[in-house]
C-alpha positions in Angstrom: -11.1 -52.6 7.9 -12.3 -51.0 4.8 -10.6 -48.8 2.2 -13.3 -46.2 2.4 -12.9 -45.9 6.2 -9.1 -45.4 6.5 -9.4 -42.5 8.8 -10.6 -44.9 11.5 -7.9 -47.6 10.9 -6.0 -48.6 13.9 -2.2 -49.4 13.9 -3.2 -53.0 13.7 -5.3 -52.4 10.4 -2.3 -50.5 9.0 0.1 -53.3 9.9 -2.2 -55.8 8.3 -2.5 -53.7 5.2 1.3 -53.1 5.0 2.2 -56.6 5.9 4.4 -55.7 8.9 4.3 -55.8 12.7 2.2 -53.3 14.6 5.4 -52.1 16.3 6.7 -50.9 13.0 3.7 -48.6 12.3 4.6 -46.0 15.0 8.2 -45.9 13.6 7.0 -45.5 10.0 4.7 -42.7 11.0 7.5 -41.0 12.7 9.9 -41.3 9.8 7.3 -40.1 7.3 6.4 -37.1 9.5 10.0 -36.1 9.7 10.4 -36.3 6.0 7.1 -35.4 4.3 4.5 -32.7 5.0 0.9 -33.1 3.8 -1.4 -30.2 4.6 -4.4 -28.1 3.6 -3.4 -24.5 3.1 -5.3 -21.4 2.8 -4.0 -19.6 -0.2 -4.1 -16.1 1.3 -6.3 -13.4 2.8 -7.4 -12.1 -0.6 -7.9 -15.4 -2.2 -9.7 -17.5 0.3 -9.5 -20.9 -1.4 -7.9 -23.9 0.2 -5.5 -26.4 -1.5 -3.9 -29.7 -0.6 -0.1 -29.6 -0.7 2.7 -32.1 -0.3 6.2 -31.0 0.6 9.4 -32.9 1.1 11.7 -31.8 4.0 15.3 -31.7 3.0 18.4 -30.3 4.6 19.5 -27.1 3.0 23.0 -25.9 2.3 23.4 -24.3 5.7 22.0 -27.4 7.6 18.5 -26.0 8.0 15.5 -28.0 7.0 13.8 -26.6 4.0 10.4 -27.6 2.3 10.8 -28.7 -1.2 7.5 -28.7 -3.2 6.3 -32.1 -4.4 2.6 -31.6 -5.3 0.0 -28.9 -5.3 -3.6 -29.9 -6.1 -4.7 -26.9 -8.2 -7.6 -29.0 -9.6 -9.5 -29.4 -6.3 -9.1 -25.9 -4.8 -12.2 -25.0 -2.9 -13.7 -22.5 -0.4 -14.6 -25.5 1.6 -11.7 -26.9 3.7 -13.5 -30.2 4.4 -14.1 -30.8 0.6 -10.4 -30.2 0.0 -9.4 -32.6 2.8 -11.7 -35.3 1.3 -10.2 -34.9 -2.1 -6.7 -35.0 -0.5 -7.5 -38.3 1.4 -8.6 -39.8 -2.0 -5.2 -38.9 -3.5 -3.3 -40.0 -0.5 -5.1 -43.4 -0.4 -3.6 -44.2 -3.8 0.0 -42.9 -3.3 3.1 -45.0 -3.2 6.6 -43.9 -2.7 9.1 -44.5 -5.4 11.4 -47.5 -4.7 14.4 -45.4 -4.0 12.6 -43.2 -1.7 11.0 -46.1 0.3 14.4 -47.7 0.6 16.1 -44.6 1.8 13.4 -44.0 4.4 13.2 -47.7 5.2 9.5 -47.9 5.0 7.1 -49.8 2.8 6.1 -47.8 -0.5 2.5 -47.7 0.6 3.3 -46.5 4.1 2.8 -42.9 2.8 -1.0 -43.7 2.7 -1.1 -43.5 6.5 -0.6 -39.6 6.2 -4.2 -38.9 5.8 -5.6 -35.4 6.5 -7.7 -35.6 9.7 -10.1 -32.6 9.8 -12.4 -32.0 12.7 
């Protein structure tokens, strides 16, 4: 297990890093994916750049889930999607949830680092 190779970490590696049981990892991933979206987005047909974005899913006034913007990586926009994904993973690898968010979601603060962008 090495920090530079997090894309290949197993659930056991994440459990060791987060100091929790392996059984918790799948639940943490499920909770995070229901509440946070991290993606690489093409910015439009006329502006062919890609950008890393983070959104928080919240329940709107009519009970619908809506995306609330959290972070747009304007500084690392690129025509190369893989380059944007690499920059995104560098950012994600240093993220930690605020104490109150981690408590609300019932996950470790560093669990958000499991949401790496996996490009093929």
